[in-house]
N, C-alpha and C positions, 0 to 999 in steps of 0.2 A: 454386379445383380445378385441380387439378397435369395433370391429362385435357383438358380444351378447352386449357390452357397450352398443352400440347404442343403442338395440333392450329392452334392461333393458330402454333406455331414453328413447323412445316411447309408453312405455305400464307406465313406471313412470307419463306421460302428461295424457294416455286414462286415465290408474284407478280412479278418479286421486287422488293421497297422498292429509292426509290435506300440507302435507308442501311437495316441491317437491324438494327443496333443504332441503336434511336432512345431519345427523351428518355421518359422516364416517360407523361409526361403524352398520347403521343400511343397508345401499344400501348392492344388490347384490352383491358378491365377486364370481368373475369370474379369469377359472383357463384355460392356453393357452394347456399345458398339458392332460385337458380333451376331451379339442376340436381334439387336433389331437389322441388320444386312441380311441375316434370313428372315424373318417377319418380312419383308420387305419383298421379297423373292416369290415366297410361297404363298402369299394375299394382294401378288399384282394382277391390275385388270387380265394379263397376257394366261393367265392358266387358270380363265373362265372359275374359280369356286372348287378345283381341283374336287372334282366328283370322281370317283371311284375308279367308271369307268371309261373316262373321260382324257385325251391326251393333254391336257393340262397333271387331270393328277401324273400320268408317266412321266411327265415336264416334268415336276416334282419331285418325282422319286430315283432319276437320274442323278440329279439335283442332290439328293441327300447322299445317293451313292458313292457320284465326284467326290464327294465331302471325307468320306468315310474311307478313302482311296488316299485321299489325299492326305490324309493323320497318318499314315499303315498300320489300320486297323487290318484283320484278315475276316475273309470270308467263316463263314460257317460252312454247314454243312447243309448246300440248301443246293437244289437242282439248277440255279442258273447264275452264278458268281455271289455276286450281292445281295440277289434276290430269288426269296423263297415266294414260287410262283404258286399265289394261292386260289381255292377253287371257290369262290359265295356264292351260292344260289341265291341272287337278284330277280324281283320279280322288279320286269321293267317294259316296256314298247306298248303299242295301241293298236289292242288292248292290252293290257298288261298281261303280261302271263311269266313265271318262275321258270327258269334258266339257271347251267351252271357259268355261270362267265371265271373268267382268268385277273387275274388283278397280284400285283408283286405288295409283299414288305418285303421294307428293306434291312438288310440286319448285317451286322459289323462289329468285330467281337475285340474286343481289348486286352488277349492275355493277360493273366496273373502272373504274380512271381513266382508263386509259391511252387517247389513239383509234384505235391503233394492237392493242395485246395487249386489249383490252377482246373482241377477236373472238375469243382463247385464256379455254378457262372451265379449275378445278380444279373436282372437284366432292367435295365430303364428305357422304357417304352414313351409312345404318343402317338395316338392316330395322324399320320400325314391327308386324310380325306375332309371334303370337305361338303356339302348340297348343291355345289354346280353351281348352275342358273335359273332360274324363269323369266320365257319368252314371254310369259302372260301378264309380267309385272313393269305397274307404268314406271317411268324413267330407268335407272339402274338397276337393271337387272344378273347383275351377277353378287351370287352373294359368299367377298371375298377369302371371312374364312379368320379373320386372323389371329381373334381370339381362340377363335376353334377351328385349328388347333394350332394354325403357326405360332403362336408363339409355346405347344408347349414343346413341337417338334426344335423351334430354336434354340430353349434349353435343352431340349437333348442333347443336339448337337454343340452347342457351347461347351455344355459338362463331358462329352467326349472331345473334344478338344485338350481343354483343362488337364482331363487327367489323362491324352496321350504325350503332352507335354511334359507332365509331373518328372521331376527328379525318382519319388518315392511313385514302383505301381503295388496301385490294393494285391494282398496276397490273391484275393481269389478274381476269378475272370469277369471281363462284366459284358452283358451285351447287349446293345444296342440295337432298339428296333423302332424302326418306323409302320403303325399297321395301315391294314389297308379293308375298306368298307365299315372302319365305326356307323360312318351314318345310314347304312343301311342298316343295319342288326349288330354290331359287334363283329362280324365275317371274319376279320382278318384274324384278330387277334383269338378267335375261338376255332378256328384253322392253323397258327399259329402252337395252341396248348395242346391239340391232338394229334401234331405232325414237328415233334420238337427236332433244335438242329443240330445239338448238342453232343453229339452222339455216345460214349459210354459216360458220356461227361452227366450230370447231375444240377438240373435250377434250385438254387436254394433260397430266391427272395427276385421278386416283381417288384418296382417302383413305377407307375406310370404315374405318366403329365393329360390332365385333360384339361383346357381350358384355363388354366393360372388365367388367374384377375390383375393385370398389373395396370388400374387404373387405381390405388393406395396404393401407400407404401406398407411394405410386406408384413406384417407384426403378424399375425397367423395362418394358422392349417388349417386343413381339414383330410385326415386320415381316411379316408374307406377303405373301409377291409383291418383297417391296425389291428380290431379289436379277437379277431381271428387268431393273432398270430404274437411270438415278441416285437412284431416290424411296431405295437403302436406304441412303447417305449422305447424302443430304437429312436422314433418320430418325434417323441418330445425330448429324451435325452441329445441329438441334430437338431431341432430348433430353439431350447434352451442353452447353444452353444453359444447360442450369433443372436438372443430374444427373440427367439420369433415362440409364439403357445401354440397350442394344441386346442382349436376349439372342436365342440358337438357337434356332431351329424344331427343335422334339422332338417334333412330326408335321410331318414333311413333308409326306405325303397329304393330308394335312387342306384341307377345303375347305369356300373361304370365301364370307360373302353378295355380295361381290364376284368371285367366280370368271369371272364372265359377261364382265363388265367387262374384268380379267386378260384375259381371249382375247381382245376383243376392241381392246384399248389392251395395248402395254407399259410404259407411264405409270399403275402402280397397286398400292398399297397398303393389307394391313386392317388396320390397330390393335388388337391385344391385350395385356390384362395377361397374366404368365404366370403 
């Protein structure tokens, strides 16, 4: 899959590794079948569209956490193991009213190899929730969210697997995050930005995946937020190494699921297919 390969390229540049042009045996190896497996699970009818306050969302969160554990990632400084219990102001009910609900962000850490740089974190994030179901809709009432954003979470999980199994670890630590409440107003990323989980460490960059379009050959990328830091240049270099170009932002006012992170840190980019 070329989508996770781009993320790998970005992270390799950001890490940084001693030699970016590594020998092939040391490069992370990716599997398209693994990405498909994750998408099929997360977008299955059984999860009911993964609305943040639903059982289906919790099932998805446990699925991500179990994969983090199986990969040998370590837990961040959260309040519940793999889960950061985010407090989300969501308007729901009949009549609608805003209340504070709780839903988990799912977080795993791949520690960096350098004893100093490992205290700097590169975040790879993707929102896990979707919009659930519509009981008034004729026919199929489930919004499965395969593109938005099971594909993004699947790519993030496969990137975690590839890096965890690589012979050469990045020097900086990588924080893998599946976010809650994006469809309700970017709530999970907002909570994470205001409640960091890296202790005395610091986040130096965030690469966010939101709805990668996998319906055509992956030839270009739109890097929302890249113009605010050197991440735009990093994206261009990583893409160029595999023949992927950077396309201009056609909707400059569009808000992505890592917008709160962009606000909190000037080094953030949201990767999206054009």
